[in-house]
C-alpha positions, 0 to 999 in steps of 0.5 A: 500500500505504501509503495502505491501511495509513493508512486502517486505522491512524490515527495512523501517519505515512506520510511524512517530515513531522509526527512525524519519519517514524513507523514507515515513516520510518526510526526513532523520530519526534521530534515536539512535547514534550521527549524524556525518558530511558527508564526501561525497560518491564518488567512488575511485580506489584502492590506490587512495588518497582521502579526510580524513574521518570525524570520526573513524570509518568512517561513510561516505566518498570516498570508493572503487567501485565494485568489491573491495567493498562492502564486504560481510555481516556477521562476519569478523575476520580481520580488514576492510579498511574504503574504503571497508566497507564505501561502505556497509554503503552507501548501508544502512548497519550497521557495528559493530566494537569491540576494546577490550584492553584485551581478546575479546572472550565474546564480540565477541561471543555476537556480532556474535550471533546478526550479524549472526541472522540479516544476516540470516534474510536478514539484512545488518550487518557486524562485524569486529575488529577496533583499535583506536575507543575510545570504546569497541563497535562502531556501524556505519551507514551512518553518524551515530555512537554509542559507548559504553563499554559493550555489550548491545543487546537492544542498538545494535538492536535499532540502526540496526532497526533505521538505516539499509536501512534508507533514510540517506544512499545514496543507501538504497535499494542496497545490 
């Protein structure tokens, strides 16, 4: 039965390895990155005041309801509001942000390749610029973050494989 479920739900951990057990392993997984305190998951109207996020970039918190969010999966050339992309994280998605002090063309191209491949294969991954993250590359999932200075495809893939559609997200099977 678990094998059959695994065929149709990519990203679901079916055992005890990798992401700490996934939805069938008895509790939320840990996985790579730093766990960030949850700021909740309530929906708000556009422009509404809300409690502050617990991290930059945000990894949880109040966010816009449909149709303003979630935003489309894939590559975004413009910065996204946390009120938009946090809805994607609530759905078990991964956000990859870049913040380059100088020219970002090489890093953007490298991340774009990974994101486009993931989305082509049904992955819930997005990419966008984000200022003031404190790192060149920041990976965000619901209540998890990883930051580093140089492109590391293996590190990105490990984070995505562990956290995409994980039991940490309030709605891991939503698109």
